[in-house]
C-alpha positions as CSV (number, residue, x, y, z in Angstrom):
1,X,-3.5,-21.6,-3.1
2,X,-3.8,-17.9,-2.3
3,X,-4.0,-17.2,1.5
4,X,-4.0,-13.4,1.3
5,X,-4.6,-11.5,-1.9
6,X,-4.8,-7.8,-2.9
7,X,-6.5,-8.6,-6.2
8,X,-6.7,-11.4,-8.6
9,X,-3.2,-10.7,-9.9
10,X,-1.5,-9.7,-6.6
11,X,-1.8,-12.8,-4.5
12,X,0.5,-13.4,-1.6
13,X,0.7,-16.6,0.4
14,X,2.1,-16.1,3.9
15,X,2.6,-18.1,7.0
16,X,3.8,-17.2,10.5
17,X,5.7,-20.0,12.1
18,X,4.0,-23.3,11.2
19,X,0.5,-21.9,10.7
20,X,-1.6,-18.9,9.6
21,X,-1.8,-15.9,11.9
22,X,-4.7,-16.3,14.4
23,X,-4.3,-13.2,16.7
24,X,-6.0,-10.0,15.4
25,X,-2.8,-7.9,15.9
26,X,-0.7,-10.6,14.2
27,X,-3.1,-10.7,11.3
28,X,-2.9,-6.9,10.9
29,X,0.9,-7.2,10.9
30,X,0.9,-9.9,8.2
31,X,-1.6,-8.0,6.1
32,X,0.5,-4.8,6.3
33,X,3.8,-6.5,5.6
34,X,2.3,-8.3,2.6
35,X,0.7,-5.1,1.2
36,X,3.9,-3.1,1.7
37,X,6.0,-5.6,-0.1
38,X,3.7,-6.1,-3.0
39,X,2.6,-2.4,-3.3
40,X,6.1,-0.9,-3.5
41,X,7.5,-3.6,-5.7
42,X,4.6,-3.1,-8.1
43,X,4.9,0.6,-7.8
44,X,8.6,0.5,-8.7
45,X,8.1,-1.9,-11.6
46,X,4.8,-0.9,-13.2
47,X,2.5,1.6,-11.5
48,X,-0.4,0.9,-13.8
49,X,-0.9,-2.5,-12.1
50,X,-1.8,-0.8,-8.9
51,X,-5.3,0.2,-10.1
52,X,-6.6,-3.2,-9.1
53,X,-5.9,-2.4,-5.4
54,X,-8.5,0.4,-5.3
55,X,-12.3,0.6,-5.6
56,X,-14.6,3.3,-6.9
57,X,-14.9,4.9,-3.5
58,X,-11.2,4.6,-2.6
59,X,-9.4,7.9,-1.9
60,X,-5.8,9.0,-2.3
61,X,-4.6,12.1,-0.7
62,X,-1.4,12.9,-2.6
63,X,0.5,15.9,-1.3
64,X,-2.7,17.5,-0.2
65,X,-4.7,16.9,-3.3
66,X,-7.6,14.4,-3.1
67,X,-8.1,11.7,-5.8
68,X,-11.3,9.5,-5.7
69,X,-12.0,6.2,-7.4
70,X,-9.9,3.6,-9.1
71,X,-9.5,5.4,-12.4
72,X,-8.6,8.8,-11.0
73,X,-6.1,7.3,-8.6
74,X,-4.6,5.2,-11.3
75,X,-4.2,8.2,-13.6
76,X,-2.5,10.2,-10.8
77,X,-0.1,7.5,-10.1
78,X,0.7,6.9,-13.8
79,X,1.2,10.6,-14.4
80,X,4.0,11.1,-11.8
81,X,6.8,12.8,-13.6
82,X,9.5,10.1,-13.4
83,X,10.4,7.1,-15.3
84,X,12.3,5.1,-12.7
85,X,11.6,4.9,-9.0
86,X,12.9,2.9,-6.2
87,X,11.3,2.8,-2.7
88,X,13.2,1.8,0.4
89,X,10.9,1.1,3.4
90,X,12.2,2.1,6.8
91,X,9.2,1.4,9.1
92,X,5.8,-0.3,8.9
93,X,3.3,0.1,11.8
94,X,0.0,-1.6,11.6
95,X,-3.0,-2.2,13.8
96,X,-6.5,-3.6,13.3
97,X,-9.4,-1.2,13.2
98,X,-12.2,-2.3,15.6
99,X,-12.6,-5.6,13.8
100,X,-10.3,-7.8,11.7
101,X,-11.9,-6.6,8.4
102,X,-9.9,-3.3,8.4
103,X,-6.2,-2.5,9.0
104,X,-4.5,0.9,9.3
105,X,-0.9,1.1,8.5
106,X,1.8,3.8,8.5
107,X,4.9,3.5,6.3
108,X,8.1,5.6,6.3
109,X,11.0,5.4,4.0
110,X,12.9,6.9,1.1
111,X,12.2,7.0,-2.6
112,X,14.7,7.7,-5.4
113,X,13.2,8.9,-8.7
114,X,15.3,8.9,-11.8
115,X,18.6,10.6,-11.1
116,X,17.4,12.7,-8.1
117,X,18.8,12.2,-4.7
118,X,16.6,10.1,-2.3
119,X,13.8,11.8,-0.5
120,X,12.0,10.8,2.6
121,X,8.3,9.9,2.5
122,X,5.5,8.9,4.7
123,X,2.4,7.0,3.6
124,X,-0.8,5.9,5.6
125,X,-3.1,3.2,4.3
126,X,-6.5,1.9,5.4
127,X,-7.1,-1.5,4.0
128,X,-10.5,-3.2,3.9
129,X,-11.2,-6.9,3.6
130,X,-13.7,-7.6,0.9
131,X,-16.8,-9.4,1.9
132,X,-15.1,-11.7,4.5
133,X,-12.8,-13.1,1.8
134,X,-9.0,-13.2,1.7
135,X,-9.1,-10.2,-0.6
136,X,-7.9,-6.8,0.6
137,X,-8.2,-3.4,-1.1
138,X,-6.9,0.1,-0.3
139,X,-9.8,2.2,1.0
140,X,-7.9,5.3,1.9
141,X,-4.3,6.4,1.4
142,X,-2.3,9.6,2.3
143,X,1.1,10.3,0.8
144,X,3.7,12.9,1.8
145,X,7.2,13.5,0.4
146,X,9.6,15.4,2.6
147,X,11.8,17.8,0.7
148,X,14.2,19.6,3.0
149,X,16.8,22.2,2.0
150,X,19.8,21.6,4.2
């Protein structure tokens, strides 16, 4: 049985302690943790499967360029100029937005693409619960890669 899902194919069952999270802040943390695990694993293995996490009014701000809608976001992610990528997440901060139907989360970490050295990144997500179900989608997303010359 799927307790939390990010689409029909990306279903994550989770428990805190012996039961399902009941506190709104605890729920936000669980949703965030589940999304981060599934999102970056899927991104690293097959970016094309991420399309199902977005809707037609979703927005991705990628390095200052806005992409709107499932198809445009999917095309952007699939067109990134590397074959192999590995994300290492350092921090995940999450909090509910007004009600339990939306969660904002900030992620920092490193990514290594092909044979490049690892680079730091930050990413912010706003997740929306679909129609009171256990299904969550990415409404808004902002991605920044930090390239520093030392």
